[in-house]
N, C-alpha and C positions, 0 to 999 in steps of 0.2 A: 924417325919422327913420323907420327901419324896425325893427319889433319882430318877432322870430322865435322860434317854439317849436313843439313838437308839438301841444300843446293851446292853442288860441288864444282861448278864452273870456275869460280874465283879461286877455290883451293887448288884446282888443277893447274891454273896459271901460276900460282905461287909455288907449287911443287916442281914445276918445270924449271924453276931457277935453282933447284937444289940437286940436279943431276942424279935423279933416281934415289936419293936418300929419303925422300918424303913419300909416304903412303897415304892415299886419299881414300877415306871410307865414308860412304853415304849413309847417314843415320838421322832419324828424327829424335832429337834429344828432348823434345817436348813430352815424350813418354819415358819416365825413368826406368821402365822395364827394359829399354833398349841399351841401358848402360853396360850390362854384362856382355852383350854381344860385341859392343865397341871395344871393350878391353880385351876380349878374347881375340878379336881380329888384329888388334895392335900387337898383342903378344906373339901371335902366329907370324907376323911380319918382321918384328924387331926383337922379340924376346921379352924379358921382364920389364915392367913399367918402372922407369927410373924417375921420370918427372911427369906429373899430371897437372895440366893447366885447365882450370875450370873457368872458361871464358864465354861460354854460350850464354846468351841473354837477349831479352827483348825489353822494350820500354813503352809505356803508355803515358802520354802527356795530354791532359785535358781536365776540365772541371770534374771533381770527384763525384758529384751528384749525377753526372752524365756518363760516367764510365760503366761500361758493360761488366757486370760482376763475373760472368763466366770467362770473359777475356782476362780479367784480373786473376782469376784462379789459374788459368793457363800460364800467365806470366809467372806466378809464384811457383808453379810446378817446374818450369824450365829454369828459372833463376835461382831456386833454392833446392827443391827436392832432387833434381837431377845431379847437381854438383855434390850434394851430400851422399847420394847413392854411389856415384863414381868414387868418391873418397873412401867410403866404407868398404867398397870392393877392392880398391887398390892398396889400402893400408896393411892388411895382413901380410902380404908378401914383402912390403917395405920393412915392416917391423921384424919379420923373420930374418931378413938379411942385414938389418940395422943400417939401412941407407935408403935414400929416396927423398924427393921433394914434391910437395903439393903447393900449387900456386892458385890462389883464389882471387879472381878479379872482382872486387867489390865496386865501390864508387865513393866519391866525396858525398854523395847523397846519404851514405851511411852515417856520416858525421854531421852534415848540415842538410837535412832533408829539404828538398826543393818544393815549394808550393806548386800544386798541379801534377804531382807525380805520386799519388797515393800508394798504389800497389808497388811501383818501382822502389820508392823509399823503403817500404816494408821489406821487400826482397833483398835489397842490398844491405840493409841493417842486419837482417837475419844472417846473411852469408858472412858478413864481416865479423859478427859476434861469434859465430861457429868457428871461423878461421882463427881468430885471436885465441879462443879457448883451446882449440886443438893443438896449437903450437906448444903451449905449456904442458899438454898431456903427453905428446909423442917425442919431445926432444930427447928424453932419456932413452928412447929406443933408437936414436940415431936418425930420426926422420925430421926433416926441416919443413916448415910451413911459411910461405910468403903471402902476406895479405896486401893486395894492390888497391890503392885508392886513387883512381883517375878523376881529375876534374874534367872539364870540357876537352875533348880530343877530336880533332877534325875527322869526321866520318859522315856517312850517310845518315846514321842514327842521330848524331849531334846536330846536323843541319835540319833534319826533320823536327827535332825537339825545339830548336831555336825558332823555327817558323811558327810554332804554336803560340808564341808570346807576342805581345804588342811591341812595336819598335821602341827602343829605349837606348839612350846614350850609354847608360851603365852596362847594358848587355853587350853593346858593341865593343866595350873596353875590357870585357871579361878575359883574363888570360886563358889562351887555348893552345893545347899542345898538338903533337903529331903522333900518329900510331907508331912510326918508325922509332922515334926517340923513346916512347914508352916501352916498346919491345926491348930496346937496348938496356934500359934500366932494369927491366924484369930479369933479363939474362944475367945481368951483373949481380942482382940480388940472389939468384940461384947459385951463382958461382961463389959469391962471398958469404953466403948464408946470412944475409941480413933479413930482419923480420918483416919489413914492410916497405912498400914503395908508395910515395905520395907525389903525384905529378899533375900539372906543372909544379915546380918546386915552391912557388909562391904560396901554395896551399898548405905547406908543411906545418905551419903554426896552428892550423885549424884543430889538430888533434889535441893540442895543449890548451886551447882556449875555445872549447866547443860552444859555450853559451854565447860568447861574443860573435862567433862565426854564424850561429843560427840567427842571431839578431840581425846581422848584416844581410844574410841570405833572405830573411823575411822582408827586410826593408827595401832591398834593391831589386828583388825579382819582380819584373813587370807583370801587369795583369795578363791573363790568358785572353787570346782572341776568342770571342764568342761566335759560335755558329749561328746563322740566321734561324729564327724560329720556324719549325715546320708547320705548314698550313694544309 
């Protein structure tokens, strides 16, 4: 197992729990050109890529008119361009040996875009669409694709996003999962070769009733907190 990120302190703590089976590689995935080096390092440590998990991502929450465009482009690069680059680099060897799994961590925002997340919605919608289409393309080559649709999951990112919205009773009652349970479900999907994971489970019907889900999301998402005007 290879764990990759810019800041490796948390990854090193996680790797310590796996008794030398986890290899930590420091890399800035904000630059898709670094993807090849990451896969080369992983192959050197563990051999061919059996499972690729595209999980790196950032989020911008705020009024769309106030969002810095360059920051939005950087988000799109990390959330979309880099996963697609890693995928296209890993696919040839998987197809050649007729085995392998690609896991794309999208978001419920791909199904029910959340107000106040202009670039994030776009990025997760793009990744989910690419992932769903790829599954049908490569299954005949023995390669499996899992598309993951997390709703709110307790994390520093989730807490920071929640803080950007005004207090609301509806927000307090939003079903929120844990990273540990999501990871367990993803591992099960890899093992059982199921096509997608939607978590928490209550959001499962959203894929089948997207229009209703979007209406509910628009209606219940509270207003964003407004920053004081600069003087």
